[in-house]
N, C-alpha and C positions, 0 to 999 in steps of 0.2 A: 530686383526694382522695390520700392516702398511705396504704400499706399496707406491712407488713415482710414481707421477703422474706430467703430464706436460700440465696443462691446463691454462687457460689465468687467472691471479692473481685478486682475487677479495678484493675490499678494504674496504668493509663493515666490521663492528664489531670489535673485539680488540682484541689483541696479535697474535701472530705466522704470523706475516707479515701483518696482517689486520689493525693493528691500533697502537696506542703508547698509551699504559697502564703504570699503575704503576710498574707491572713486566719487561716491554721492557724499563722503564726509569732507573730501579734498574741496570738491566744488562748493559746498556749504559754507567751509571756512574761507574760502577765497573771497565769496561772495559778501560775507561778514565783513571781511578785512577792506575790501574795497567800498563796501557802505560805510563804514566807520571813516576810512580816508577822505571820503567826499565832506562828511561834516566838519571834520579835524583840518583839513587843509583850508577849507572855506574860511573858518575862523581865522585860521593862522595867516590867511593872506589879508583879513581885514586888521590884524595886529601889526603886519610887518612895516617898515619904514621905508622911504626912498626920498629923494628930491624931486620936486614937482617942478612946474613951469615957472613958478614964482621965485623958484630957487632956495625954498624952505624944505629942510626935513620934516615930514609930517607921517602920520599913518595912511595907509593904503586902505582907506574906508571909501570903498567904489562899488557899492552893492549892486548897481545896474550892471556895470561890467562883469562881475560873478554871475548874475542872472543870465548875461549874454554868453558868457563862456559856459554856462551848464548847458545852453540849447545847442552851442556849436558841438560840445561833447557829446550830446546825443544823435546829431548829424552823421556822427563817425558811423553810426549804425546803417547808415544808406550803402557804404563800402563793403561792410561785413555782409549786408543782404546781397549786393552784388555778386561777392565773391561765392557765396551759396548757391546763387541761381546759376552763374556762370560754369562752376565746377561741379556743380551737383551734389554738393555736400549734406549730408544728412543733417538736418536740424529741425527741430519742434517747432511745427506750424508751416514746413514746407513739403510737397509733394512733387516729385521729379518723374518723369515718365518712365527712364530707361537708369540703371545704376550698375557697375559690376561690383560694388561692394557685398552683396549678398545679403542686405538687410531689408527690411520690409515690416512695415505696421501692417499685421495679417489681419484679412477680413476675407469675406465671402466675395472677393471681387476676382475674376479672372484676368489674367494678362492681358487679353484682348480687349478688355473694357477697360483698361488703364488710361486715364487721361492726365493731361498736363494741368498744374493750378491753374484756374483759370486767372487772367488779368484784373488787375485791380480796376474797379470801374473810375473812371475820369472823377466823377464826383465827390468820391470817398477821399480822393486827395484834399478838396477843399472842405470838406466837412470836417476833417482832422484839424482847421484852423480854429474852429470852436474850443475844443478843449485844449488846444496849444495856449488860446488867450486866458483861459481857466491857470493854466499851470503857470502861465507867464506872470500873473497877477500875484497869486499864491506866493511863486518863489521870490519874486521882487519884496513883498511885504515881509516874508521871513528873513530875507537877506538885511534889510533894514534894522529888522527887531534883533538879530544877532549881533549887531554892532553894540548894543546896549546890554546884553547879559552873555552869561558863560555858555560856551558851545554844549554842556549837558543839559542845560536848563533848556534851551533852544529844540534839543531831541527829544525831552520828554514832551514837553508843551505842543510837539508836532503831533504827538498822540491824542490831543483833545479832538481831533477829526473824527475820532468815532462818537464823540457826543454830538456832534453837528450832523454826522451822516444817520445817525439813528433818530434823532428828530424828522430831518428831511423826509426820511425812507417813510415813517410813521405817518407823519401828518400831510406831507406834499405827495409823496409817490402812492400812498394808500397800501403800502407793504407792512401789515402790522407786526410789531416785535413782539417776542415771546416775553411772558414774566420775567425770566431768568436774565434776557438781554438787558431788559432796565436795570435791574440788580447790579449787570455789568457796567451800565453806562453811569448808573449812581456812582458806584466806587472810582469811576476815571474823574466825576467832578470833584471829589473828595483829593484825589492824586493832584488836579490842576489847583486847587486852592492850596494844598501844602507846598507845591512848587512854586506857586505866585507868592506866598508867603515868605519861603526861603531866599526870593530875590529882593523883598522890599526889606526883609530885617537883616540881609547881610551886606547891604549898601551901604558904602562908606563915603566920605567927603572927598577921598581922594581917587575914586573910582576912575576919574575922567582924567588919564595922564594928557600932558602937554597944554593942559589949561582947558580941556573941553571936558565937562562934566557929563557923564553918562546918566541916562534917566532909565532906570530897569523897568518902572512901570510902563514907561511907552514901549519898552522892548518887549515885554509879555503882551502887551495887547496887540501890537503889530503881528505878534507871531498867531496870537489866538485869530487875529482876521485872517491870516494867510491859511490858517488850517480851515476856515470857515470856508474861504473861497475854493479850496481845495475838495472840501464835501460838496460844494456845489457841482464840481466837475465830476464827480463820483457821480451824483445824481442826473446828471447830463448823461454820461456815457450809460448807464443803465436804462435811462427812460429813451433815449433817442438812439444810440448806436448798438442796441441789441439788435443784430440781424444776422441774416445768413449770407455772408460775403467772403469769399476766399482770398483773405488779406493776412499775409505773413506779419509775425510781431516785430521784426527786424525793421521791416518797412514802415512799420505806424510808428515805431520809437523813432525812427530818422525823419520822417516827414513831419512829425510834432516839433522836432528838432529844428527843422527846416524852417516852419512857420513862425517858432518862438523866434528864431535868428532873424528873420525878415523884419518881423514886428518891432523887435527890440531895436535892431540897427537904424531903421528908416523910419520907425515911429515914435517909440519912447525916447530914443536918445536925443532926436531934434526937441522934443517937448521939453525933456528936463535940461537940456541946455539952454533954455530961453524962460524957463521958470525961476524966481527968485529962491536962493539957498544959499549953504554956508560952504560950498565949495569955491574953488577960484574964479574970481570974476564975478562972485556974488550970485552964481547960478546954483542949481539943486546939484547936479554932475556934470564937470567938463571934460569931455573925451578928451581933449587935446591934454590936459594935465594928466589923465588916466597914463595916455601913451609916453608921456613925459618920463613919469615915474617908472612904468616899466622898462624904459630905455634906460635908466640911471640904475638899475640895479638887476644884476645877474641873477641873485639869491629869487627875487621877486618872480623872474621869469622861469626860475627851475621850479618854484612852488606852483605857479599856475599851472607846467606842465604836469606836475603831478596831480592837481587838482581836475584836469583835463582827462586823464588817463583813469583817475579813478570814476569818473563819471562813466566813460565809456566802458569799463569793466564791469563796473557793477549793472548797468542796464544789460548787459551780454548774460553774465553769470546768474542773473536773477532768473532769465527765461530758463536757464539749465537746472536750476535749482527746482523750479516747478516741473520740469521734463524728467528728471532723473528719479524725483522723489514725488511730490505732490504739491498742488496750490497751495494746501495747508501749512507746509513747510516754508513757503514765500512768507505769509504771516508771521511764522515763528522768528524767521530771520529778521522782520523789521521790530519784533520784539525784544530780539537782542541787542539790537544797536543801542539804546540809550546806556547798557550797561557797558559795552565795550567802549563806547565814546568817553563816559564819564572815567572808567578806568584807565584807558590810555592818556587821557587829558592830566589826570592826576599822576599819571607816571612820568609824564614829559616834565610836569612841574618840579617833581622830587628828586630824578634821576637825571635829565636830561638838561634842561636850561629852565631858569626861573622868568624868562624873557616872554616865555608861551605856556601854555598849560593852564591848569586850574589849581589855586588851593584850597585844602581842608579847613572850612570855618567851625565855629562852633554851631552855626546853622545847617550844617551839611548833614546831621543827623536827620533833620526835617526834612531836606530833600531825600534821603535816604528811604524814609518813609514813604515817601511820595512815589519813589520809584517802585517798591515793593506793591503798594496799594494800585498802582497802574498796572502792572503786570498781572497783578490778580484779576483785576475789573476786566482786562482784557482776554483773558483766558477763561473767565466766567462767559462772557459775552460770545466766545468762539465755540463754545461747547456743543456738541458733544465730540468735535474732532479731535485729532491727535495733539498733544500739547496743552489741552483744556483743561478746566474743572467744571465738573458737573457737581449742581446743589442737590446734594442727595441727602440733606441734615448732616448734624455734627457739628463740631466747633470749625473746621475748614471750611463747611459750606454756610457758617455763621447761623447756623440753625434754619436755615431755607431750604425746601424742599422743593423739586419741580420734577414734571414726569417728561421724560425723554425719549420713550419709546418709539413714538411716530417718525424719528427722527435720526435713530441709529442705524437703518438698513439704506441709507442714501446713498449711491452710487458716487464715488469720486471720477469726475470727469478728466481725462488726461489722454494725451497721444503717446504711445510707446512705441519706439523703434526696436525691435525685436530679431533675431535669426531667423529666417523664412521657415524654418522647419518648428519652430516653437508655438504655443499657443497664441488665441486671439489676444489682442492688446486693447488698450483702451485710448480714448481720445486726449488729443491735445487740448489744455486748457490755459488761455493767456495768464501770465501770474499779474499783468497788470490790469487787474479789475479792483473793483474796491472789495477789501478784505473784510466788509463788515455785511455778508449777505444774509438774508432772513429768509426763514423756512420756504416764506412765498415763492420768494426769489428764486430759491433753489428748485422748487417744484415747478415754476413756468419755465425755467431753463430744461428741466428732464422733459417737458412736455413738448417744448420745442425739438429738443434732440430727436426724441422717438418720433417726432411726425417727420424729421428729414431724414431717419432709418428708412422707415416705411416707404419714402419716395425715392430711396436711391442717392439721396444728396449727401453732400458733405456741410457739414455744420460747423461751422467756425464763429466763434464767439470775438466779435471787434471790440476791444475795450483796453484802454491805457488808465492806470490809475496815479497818474502824476509823475511829480520829476523824481530825481534820485533821492531827493530827502524825505 
């Protein structure tokens, strides 16, 4: 049998949060590949061509359809959730009454006291509609922006969410940031300026192939708007959805995908079909033209399948990354993606086909500087956790010095499945939380966790930090 326990994380050994062995490395790399695939397949789809209902060959610039595809991909988590529950498969965030596999998250719980994971209350299914709407708006805005810029620029601009989250947390949620966090935010602002400058400086008159001129500044603003909406989702989830509810992570992902699919298909599509725009029939986006283009191109169908699968696998693997390592590694995973996305895009252009991918220009050095500044700023903000940079004076710290002594003993929260005879394990923490927690937030969660322990209750954090992107 296995149960969830909330004890101090032990760092000895390997695997399941205790170390970084071959299995953990494989899962991390696979998650990185899937996350990179999400961004690249999204951009490739926008650049692919097919014949539409008007008989013309044109690019598949259908941002709303891609947004719908993303949510459908998240819906697939419902089937995985059903399989985990039905066959009692050990998976982070799930508690099964009985199991023959000899694994248990060990605590001070007797077998006679074991309980099945309580059903998710009906109201929770409907409450998940709200973060789904935030996610839907953010993804749609970013997809529209992606049509105007390169995918590497898109991926780096998504990192601007840390700026908006910091401002919201400090001024709206009353969760005051430490001085070193503001330094990290400042460096992220610098990175956004450098990336934005790269977009504008590298724009050329022939960027708009097929007679359609691209507007890179518009693309930057749309992606930044999407990042702002995503930060509102983080703020909502932290303020409203921090509660003691037994809600498995795969079910949360799947239900958010379900609501996003419903709203996208039955609300946004009819609205966009009746608003004026540049698509066939003079509308914003024509679903009949989308269907015709998909039907007329096998390559487009295959690429959309890869897009769908990359979303599904990234969501599942991201859960495992946090389970097998810890929640900090999920943030590190997101930090690696701008590097892998840009590197793969350059490789495609120079070694696979010049029809897709990204060319290195004379302004790419500015973008490269922006990438290093982005990684540095995020590492400073996330201190003192693994993979971060503490400002303790010196050149690397930009001659800044801060005190981290009151933060270094904080426990990492995480659920671990370990053999029955092993030592106590730490609890599960969903990776789908805002990666920009401040000390006040961590202290609050520790207090809630300790209160739940004293009452003998299972403490589960219900939160999802946005879409695959």
